[in-house]
C-alpha positions in Angstrom: 84.6 134.8 99.2 81.8 136.8 97.9 79.4 136.4 94.9 78.0 139.1 92.7 75.4 138.7 90.0 72.9 140.7 88.1 69.4 139.3 87.9 66.3 140.5 86.1 65.8 143.1 88.2 69.1 144.8 87.2 70.2 144.9 91.2 73.4 143.4 92.2 73.1 140.4 94.4 76.1 140.3 96.9 76.3 137.1 99.0 78.6 134.6 100.7 79.6 130.8 100.2 80.7 128.9 103.0 81.6 125.4 103.8 82.3 123.4 107.0 84.6 120.5 107.7 84.1 118.8 111.0 87.0 117.2 113.0 86.9 115.6 116.2 89.4 114.6 118.7 88.7 112.3 121.7 89.8 113.3 124.8 93.0 111.5 126.2 92.1 111.9 129.9 93.0 114.8 132.0 96.4 115.6 130.7 96.5 119.1 131.7 94.7 120.6 128.6 91.2 122.0 129.0 88.6 121.1 126.5 88.2 123.8 123.9 86.6 124.7 120.6 88.6 125.8 117.7 87.6 128.0 114.8 90.0 127.9 111.8 89.2 129.9 109.0 90.8 129.1 105.5 89.7 132.3 103.1 89.7 131.6 99.3 88.8 134.4 97.2 86.5 133.3 94.7 84.3 135.2 92.5 81.3 133.7 90.5 79.3 135.8 87.8 75.9 134.5 87.3 74.0 135.8 84.1 70.4 135.7 83.2 71.2 136.3 79.7 69.4 134.3 76.7 71.7 131.8 75.1 72.1 131.3 71.4 70.0 129.2 68.9 72.3 126.5 68.8 72.5 126.3 72.7 68.7 126.0 72.6 68.8 123.4 69.9 71.4 121.1 71.9 69.4 121.4 74.9 66.3 120.0 72.8 68.2 117.3 71.1 69.5 116.5 74.7 66.1 116.3 76.4 64.8 114.3 73.4 67.6 112.0 73.5 67.1 111.3 77.2 63.5 110.6 76.7 64.2 108.0 73.9 66.8 106.3 76.3 64.5 106.3 79.4 61.6 104.9 77.2 63.8 102.4 75.7 65.2 101.2 79.1 61.8 101.2 80.5 60.3 99.1 77.7 63.1 96.6 77.9 62.5 96.1 81.7 58.9 95.6 80.9 59.5 93.3 78.4 61.9 91.1 80.6 59.5 91.1 83.3 56.7 89.9 81.3 59.1 87.2 80.0 60.2 86.1 83.3 56.3 85.9 84.4 55.6 83.6 81.4 58.4 81.5 82.2 57.1 81.1 85.8 53.8 80.0 84.6 
C-alpha cells in the first residue's frame, strides 16, 4: 500500500510499506520435486495520512503533564532503589 502525506515543504510524499514473513520447509529427499523459491503477495490497501499541523493548547499541556509525571515517577523509583541499596550495604557491615 502507499503512504501519502504533506510535510513542511508542502510537497506530497509517496512511499510504500512492506512487511516480510519467512517460511522454511525442509526437503523430504528427492521425491520428484525440485527446489524452488516462491513469492506470495498479499496486497492490503492502507492509507496513512501524516500531518505536521500544530496541536491545540490542551494537547500541549497534556504532553507537558505526562513528561513531568514521568520524571517524578522515574526519580521516585531511582530514589527508592538507592535507599534500599544503602540499607542493604549498612546491614552487611
